[in-house]
VOGU-3710 file (C-alpha; in Angstrom, 3 decimals, decimal comma):
1> xxxxxxxxxx> 281,170/20,524/158,564  284,890/21,753/158,057  286,197/20,454/154,895  289,147/17,983/154,874  292,418/19,770/154,182  295,592/18,454/152,483  298,003/20,297/154,525  301,318/18,752/153,380  302,898/18,424/150,058  303,082/14,528/150,489
11> xxxxxxxxxx> 299,133/14,689/150,791  298,557/17,098/148,030  300,601/15,207/145,268  299,575/11,594/146,023  299,520/10,270/142,410  296,022/8,899/142,490  294,520/12,533/142,667  297,432/14,681/141,166  297,589/16,091/137,523  300,782/17,568/136,040
21> xxxxxxxxxx> 299,977/20,257/133,631  303,062/21,393/131,300  302,235/24,850/129,989  303,257/26,100/126,553  306,596/23,959/126,104  306,261/24,773/122,100  308,887/25,423/119,480  307,929/28,878/119,055  308,460/29,517/122,687  311,604/27,709/123,214
31> xxxxxxxxxx> 313,460/26,736/119,966  316,103/29,249/118,880  314,352/28,963/115,405  310,796/29,929/117,106  308,996/33,144/116,586  309,755/34,608/120,092  313,504/34,245/119,453  313,670/35,290/115,984  310,871/37,987/115,483  310,211/38,791/119,143
41> xxxxxxxxxx> 313,884/39,024/120,174  313,362/37,200/123,286  316,352/35,615/125,106  315,590/31,755/125,561  318,260/31,230/128,246  316,137/31,088/131,408  313,332/29,136/129,534  315,493/26,635/128,165  317,302/26,112/131,454  314,437/24,397/132,882
51> xxxxxxxxxx> 314,004/21,614/130,196  316,059/19,119/132,040  314,119/19,463/135,410  310,982/19,181/133,339  312,164/16,199/131,482  312,808/14,630/135,014  309,511/15,772/136,448  307,568/14,349/133,295  309,483/10,978/133,532  308,734/10,672/137,266
61> xxxxxxxxxx> 305,000/11,545/136,782  304,437/9,033/134,155  306,206/6,401/136,073  303,893/7,146/139,223  300,752/7,181/137,064  299,845/10,844/137,042  297,543/12,380/134,617  299,933/14,223/132,221  298,497/17,132/130,318  300,528/19,272/127,758
71> xxxxxxxxxx> 298,656/22,669/127,534  299,661/23,718/123,907  299,353/27,368/122,936  297,429/27,768/119,611  296,618/30,423/117,384  293,897/29,458/114,674  294,851/30,604/110,884  293,731/34,153/110,022  293,410/35,062/113,628  290,123/33,005/113,684
81> xxxxxxxxxx> 290,638/32,416/117,620  291,575/35,902/118,263  289,505/38,967/119,563  290,206/42,685/119,700  291,159/42,831/123,218  293,254/39,731/122,925  295,014/41,085/119,818  295,633/44,530/121,507  297,242/42,834/124,470  299,263/40,595/122,381
91> xxxxxxxxxx> 300,577/43,402/120,009  301,911/45,135/123,139  303,370/41,911/124,660  307,149/41,997/125,829  309,426/39,826/123,390  306,370/38,194/121,534  304,365/38,153/118,461  300,756/37,959/117,442  300,849/34,698/115,590  302,542/32,240/117,795
101> xxxxxxxxxx> 301,837/28,574/117,567  299,748/28,625/114,531  297,521/25,517/114,413  299,365/22,769/112,646  302,650/24,491/112,300  306,121/23,376/113,617  305,900/26,233/116,015  302,846/24,915/117,768  304,575/21,442/118,417  305,757/20,376/121,723
111> xxxxxxxxxx> 309,492/20,495/121,927  311,277/17,156/121,155  312,556/16,667/124,729  309,042/16,732/125,978  307,227/15,132/123,402  303,786/13,681/124,284  303,550/9,941/124,507  301,192/7,044/125,943  298,292/8,244/127,850  299,443/11,955/127,928
121> xxxxxxxxxx> 296,656/14,377/127,002  297,137/17,430/124,757  294,784/20,381/125,478  295,025/23,177/122,986  294,439/26,709/124,464  293,977/29,937/122,934  294,221/32,544/125,878  296,854/32,641/128,648  295,129/30,142/131,090  294,880/26,596/130,053
131> xxxxxxxxxx> 291,368/26,457/131,551  289,888/29,397/129,271  287,736/27,821/126,696  289,143/24,438/126,913  288,008/21,142/128,294  290,936/20,989/131,056  288,617/21,427/133,801  286,347/18,507/132,569  289,354/16,078/132,147  290,741/16,885/135,528
141> xxxxxxxxxx> 287,475/16,226/137,248  286,546/13,083/135,141  290,079/11,700/136,515  289,329/12,589/140,079  291,998/15,337/140,335  292,450/17,115/143,371  295,954/18,778/142,793  297,387/20,406/139,794  301,047/20,731/139,318  301,794/23,756/136,976
151> xxxxxxxxxx> 305,231/23,859/135,206  306,203/25,506/132,044  306,544/29,042/130,468  306,123/31,629/131,185  305,956/31,441/134,876  304,665/35,242/135,255  301,995/34,763/132,387  300,536/31,470/131,112  301,765/29,260/133,992  300,438/31,865/136,569
161> xxxxxxxxxx> 297,195/32,318/134,669  296,531/28,567/134,646  297,692/28,088/138,277  295,361/30,942/139,590  292,462/29,774/137,689  293,099/26,069/139,199  292,966/27,479/142,564  289,951/29,532/141,927  288,339/26,122/140,776  289,179/24,631/144,104
171> xxxxxxxxxx> 292,185/22,576/143,140  295,225/22,312/145,140  298,180/23,973/143,194  301,720/23,127/143,314  304,593/25,024/141,444  307,899/23,363/141,083  310,159/26,454/140,811  312,782/24,833/138,884  310,471/23,682/136,333  309,120/27,103/135,596
181> xxxxxxxxxx> 310,820/29,668/133,329  310,370/33,187/131,992  312,373/35,691/129,977  312,674/37,700/133,061  314,012/36,320/136,280  312,814/38,986/138,599  309,166/38,435/137,460  309,749/34,753/137,711  310,734/35,164/141,285  307,973/37,605/142,067
191> xxxxxxxxxx> 305,458/35,419/140,709  306,383/32,475/142,884  306,636/34,584/145,972  303,046/35,601/145,456  301,832/32,328/144,807  303,509/30,980/147,857  301,780/33,551/149,973  298,474/33,294/148,560  297,345/30,382/146,400  300,130/27,534/145,838
201> xxxxxxxxxx> 302,760/25,351/147,489  306,041/26,107/145,878  308,565/23,227/145,850  311,460/21,827/143,668  311,389/18,914/141,053  313,383/16,923/143,457  310,744/17,272/146,208  308,177/15,772/144,010  310,186/13,016/142,515  311,388/11,822/145,953
211> xxxxx> 307,791/11,757/147,199  306,636/9,613/144,242  309,720/7,513/144,479  309,031/6,738/148,185  305,151/6,106/147,431
//
């Protein structure tokens, strides 16, 4: 029997079966005092540019009754959550450092503009994907989720890793392009183009908020 297909954006993002996953909107990634800016030398221009769109998206999602998940990058003290392969890759990562978002630190906290509240869920993640070694899939399936909207930073790393794994777990994936940011605009655009061709629906924040408002 052919499975039911949700073929339109409106069908995919019905609030009853949709979750918004905000990826790595933490001080160490987005605040000028954070480690990627002060020690990694990363420009925050493109990452911070998406914050207003993300605030609108978050407000609309809460109002529509979506499950909201903040995926929070975390490093345990003394590298207790790290492995050799992870530290090797992280030590060579562009504009980054190996001790980002140490658990319990100011750098790990979600930025003030997007502070979790109410029924929001916070999932600490220790790798690029918010699914790797976390209970995210359990939370989504327990809530009856069929579609995952991924937004945050960086488009071409943690957002992409989370979105690809969501697709591999048989969720519909939606990427609001103006609510995703990277230190590299070309990599941001290339990631969205690949997603559009292979595993996700790419749209805008306005597309989503209009659908939820009409619903």
